[in-house]
C-alpha positions in Angstrom: -39.0 -66.1 37.4 -38.7 -62.2 37.7 -36.3 -62.1 34.9 -37.9 -63.5 32.5 -41.4 -61.8 33.4 -39.2 -57.9 32.5 -37.3 -59.5 29.6 -41.4 -59.8 28.7 -42.5 -56.8 30.2 -39.6 -55.1 27.8 -40.2 -57.0 25.0 -44.0 -55.7 24.9 -43.2 -52.5 25.7 -40.3 -52.5 23.0 -42.8 -53.2 20.2 -45.7 -51.1 21.0 -42.5 -48.5 21.0 -41.8 -49.4 17.5 -45.2 -49.5 16.6 -46.1 -46.6 16.9 -42.4 -45.5 15.2 -41.1 -43.8 11.7 -39.1 -47.1 12.1 -41.3 -49.8 11.9 -43.6 -47.5 9.5 -40.1 -48.3 7.5 -40.0 -51.2 8.0 -43.7 -52.1 6.9 -44.0 -52.9 3.1 -45.8 -49.3 1.3 -49.2 -50.0 0.1 -50.6 -47.9 -2.3 -47.9 -45.6 -1.9 -45.9 -44.1 -4.8 -42.6 -43.4 -4.8 -40.4 -41.1 -7.3 -39.3 -43.8 -10.3 -36.2 -41.8 -11.5 -35.8 -37.8 -12.1 -35.1 -35.8 -15.4 -32.5 -33.4 -15.5 -33.9 -30.7 -16.2 -33.4 -27.8 -19.7 -34.8 -23.8 -20.2 -36.5 -23.0 -23.4 -39.8 -20.7 -23.6 -42.3 -20.8 -21.5 -45.6 -19.7 -22.3 -46.2 -17.9 -18.8 -49.4 -16.6 -19.3 -51.4 -19.3 -15.9 -48.3 -18.4 -14.3 -46.3 -22.2 -14.6 -42.7 -23.8 -13.1 -41.1 -23.7 -15.8 -37.5 -25.8 -16.0 -34.5 -24.3 -15.4 -31.6 -26.0 -16.7 -29.7 -28.8 -14.3 -32.0 -28.9 -11.9 -33.3 -32.4 -11.4 -37.3 -33.2 -11.3 -38.5 -36.3 -10.2 -40.5 -38.7 -11.6 -43.8 -41.2 -10.8 -45.2 -43.8 -13.0 -47.8 -44.1 -10.8 -50.0 -41.7 -8.5 -51.9 -42.8 -5.1 -54.7 -45.4 -5.3 -58.5 -43.7 -6.7 -61.4 -43.9 -3.6 -64.1 -42.2 -3.2 -62.4 -39.1 -1.4 -58.6 -38.8 -3.3 -56.6 -36.6 -2.5 -55.3 -34.2 -4.8 -54.0 -31.5 -6.4 -55.6 -29.4 -8.1 -53.9 -26.6 -10.2 -54.8 -24.1 -13.5 -53.7 -25.2 -17.1 -55.3 -23.1 -20.7 -55.9 -25.9 -23.1 -56.4 -23.5 -26.1 -54.0 -23.7 -28.8 -50.8 -21.0 -27.8 -51.9 -21.4 -23.9 -49.9 -22.5 -21.6 -51.0 -26.6 -21.1 -48.7 -26.9 -24.9 -49.8 -28.9 -27.7 -53.8 -30.6 -27.9 -54.8 -32.6 -25.9 -53.5 -36.3 -25.8 -57.1 -37.9 -25.4 -58.6 -36.3 -28.6 -55.9 -34.4 -29.9 -57.6 -30.7 -29.9 -57.8 -28.0 -28.0 -60.2 -26.9 -26.3 -62.2 -23.2 -25.3 -60.7 -22.7 -21.3 -65.0 -22.1 -20.9 -65.1 -26.1 -21.4 -64.9 -28.3 -17.4 -62.4 -30.0 -18.5 -59.0 -31.6 -17.0 -55.9 -33.0 -16.6 -54.6 -36.2 -14.7 -51.5 -37.7 -13.3 -49.7 -40.4 -15.0 -51.2 -43.0 -12.6 -54.6 -42.1 -12.7 -54.5 -41.0 -16.5 -54.5 -45.2 -17.0 -52.8 -44.9 -19.9 -55.7 -43.7 -21.9 -57.9 -44.9 -19.9 -59.8 -42.6 -17.9 -60.2 -40.4 -21.8 -63.4 -39.1 -21.2 -64.6 -39.8 -18.7 -65.8 -37.2 -16.3 -64.7 -37.0 -12.5 -66.5 -35.1 -9.9 -64.0 -32.8 -8.2 -65.3 -31.8 -4.2 -63.5 -28.0 -3.0 -64.4 -24.5 -1.2 -67.2 -27.0 -0.3 -69.1 -27.1 -4.3 -68.5 -30.3 -6.0 -68.1 -30.5 -10.6 -67.9 -32.8 -13.2 -64.8 -32.8 -15.9 -64.3 -34.1 -18.6 -61.0 -35.7 -18.9 -59.4 -34.9 -22.1 -55.3 -35.3 -21.6 -52.7 -36.6 -18.8 -50.8 -34.2 -16.7 -46.8 -35.8 -17.1 -45.4 -36.7 -14.7 -42.6 -39.1 -16.3 -41.3 -36.3 -19.6 -41.0 -32.0 -19.8 -38.7 -29.4 -19.3 -39.6 -30.0 -24.0 -41.7 -28.1 -26.4 -43.6 -30.0 -26.4 -44.4 -30.8 -22.1 -44.4 -26.1 -22.7 -40.4 -26.3 -20.6 -42.9 -26.9 -17.1 -40.8 -30.0 -15.5 -43.2 -33.4 -14.5 -46.1 -33.2 -13.0 -46.2 -34.6 -9.2 -48.6 -37.9 -8.6 -50.9 -36.2 -7.6 -53.1 -32.8 -10.1 -55.8 -32.5 -11.3 -55.2 -30.0 -13.9 -57.7 -28.1 -14.3 -59.2 -25.2 -16.9 -60.5 -21.9 -15.4 -63.9 -23.0 -16.0 -63.1 -25.7 -13.4 -62.0 -22.9 -10.9 -64.5 -20.6 -12.3 -67.0 -23.9 -10.8 -65.6 -24.1 -7.7 -65.2 -20.3 -7.1 -61.7 -20.9 -6.6 -59.2 -17.8 -7.1 -56.7 -18.4 -10.3 -54.5 -16.1 -9.3 -54.2 -18.8 -6.9 -53.6 -21.7 -8.6 -53.1 -25.1 -6.5 -55.2 -25.8 -4.2 -56.0 -29.0 -2.1 -59.5 -31.0 -3.4 -60.7 -34.3 -2.8 -62.1 -36.0 -6.6 -63.4 -38.4 -7.6 -64.5 -40.9 -11.1 -67.9 -39.3 -12.2 -70.6 -40.9 -13.8 -69.9 -41.4 -17.7 
């Protein structure tokens, strides 16, 4: 009888220990988690550096993502700086309207999963940072699958959690453009 109680106590202890450990998280299904779907071999080329972008390196492997974390009322993301003007670091014209946009416009590009195969084109999103909120229009995809070519300014694929914003968005949020990356939250706005 004492042996069965000891075994039951050890089993309960083991279950509690596993439920709080990294082992348990590895055994649970990853709901809402987005993993790299492959790796793109780097290829260097002319990389326009107006906003200090990361440029591809020959032979380096860059993760590719077909997905992004789930969108919530307060989706965590990284805000990056991007010019949508012709001849700047944004590469070609915007995916949604095949046009370039002034750095004075409140526009963004979203990582591939959030872009939803152009499903968010023209929609406004609400961006929160630095105690402020602004609305910006989705005009482009921050490609999380392809990169390291002329169409992508020889920049690697974006991470799966990027809101790539114009200087106007950075200014409206009172952020330092020299930093180039900021933790933010965002949500779908009213259209």
